[in-house]
N, C-alpha and C positions, 0 to 999 in steps of 0.2 A: 732574516738575520729578524723579521719584528717579531719573530715565534721566538729566536732568542733572550730579545730584550724584554716581551710580555713577562714569558718565565725568572727573569731576571726584577723583575719587576715586583712578581707577588712569592718570589722567593722567600720571604723572613712574613709574610702573613701566619697567623697561627694555626690555623687551616687550610689551605690550601688547596685540596678534597674534588671541592666543584670543578678545580682547571683538571686532574686528573683522572686516567681512566682506571680500573680494577686490578689493574699489574702497576700501576703507582707510574705509572709514565703523564707528562703531560698530552693535553688532548693539542689539537689545532685551534687555535685561539678564534679562528671560524666559528667555529661548535662554542667560544664562553660567551656564555650572559654576560650582559650588558656591553660585548664589543663594539663596535662597526667597522666592516673592514670594507677597501674597497680594492680592485684588481685582482684576488685570488686574498695576499698578504698583507697589505697595507691599512694597516690601523689609522684609522680617520677618528675616534671617537673611540675616551673608556666614559663607561658610565655605568656606576653602582654604586647610585642611590636609591636605598631602598622603599626610602617612603613611595607611597604608593600617591598620585595623584588624582586630576579627576577621576580618571576612570573608575574609581573606588562606587560610582554613581550609576555603571551601566549595569544593567540587568544581568548580563551573565563576564560579569568581575572576579576573579579566579587572584588567590594572592599567592600560590603554590607556585608562582613562576619562578620569585624571592628566592626560593630554597634551594635554586641553580645562578644565586648569588653571593660571592664568598659571605662569609663571618666574619663579625668584625673585628679589630682588635692583633694589633702587630707593627711592623717595619716597613715604610716602603723608602724605596729610593726615588727620586721623580727625575733625576742625571737621567734614567736611562727608558723614561720616558718616549715613544718612537718620535723622530724628529717630526713625522706627520701627523700630527695626534690636534684636534683642532680645536676640540671640547674633555675636556677634562674632568669629571665627577664625582669626586668619592666623598661625600658628606658621614660623616659618622658613619666613620668606621673603625673610630677606635685606636686612629693611627700615629704614628710615632717618624719623627723625621724632624727633617729641615726642608726648607726652601731658599736652594737655587736659582732668585728667581730669571737669569741670566743664561741658566740654564734648560730654560722651559723652553717648548714646542718655540718658533719663532708665527705662526700661520697661530697659533691658539688666539684663541675666540672669547673661551669658555674654560676659566677656575673656580670649580667650586671644593675647598675642602675643606668649608664651615665644619665645625661639633669636631671636631678629630683635636689632633695633642700635635701637635707642629709644634714645635720649638725655634730659640732663633731668634733673629730680626727678617725685616719684609723687605727684602728693596725694592718700592717703588720703579725706581728708572732701572730696574732690567727684566722687568717686566716686554711680551711682545708689545708694537704699535698695535696687531690686528684684535689684542683686547676690549672686549666690552662690556662683558660681564665678570665678574670681580669677589667672591663671596668665600672671606678667609675667618671671618667675625669666629668665637668660640676655640679658641687654641691656647697653650703657651710662647704664644707669641710674643719676642720683646721687641722695647724700643717708640719710638716714632713711627706712622705715616705717611709720609711725605707726601699728603692731595698733590701738589705739585708736580711730584713725577709721575702724577698717574696717568696714561695713553690719556689721549682728549674724543677716543672714541666713548669712554668708558660709561654705562646705559641706566647698571645697577650694579652695586657695588655693599656690603657688607662686611 
């Protein structure tokens, strides 16, 4: 089922060729860049952050790994993120959609959607209690953020 959920997750990306083979069929999610799976087919992490970190200071740094990441643009339905995902990091991807915090995976520890085009309200009370890192700045979200509704374990947020 995770293969199907992940295919649905990227179905409306402007460019999903990095997830497909030469015939246009989706490749196995275990081969997708930025996806970490356990036990063969259980997705635990989605990391499509194209901004390199401190590895750029390594002598052997090669940014060609980012060629396998999805190009920015499109729409994403966060309600189909597999329930086993603990880290969802999709910043600066120019993605559109809404954020139904009540439908996010309950074991999620990191949510990084900053710098996209998410719109609508953001209900902090719906966040999983396991969240300790939350980055939602620079979107088109409306309303106010209820800081009292944030899970108590938050260590980093913007």
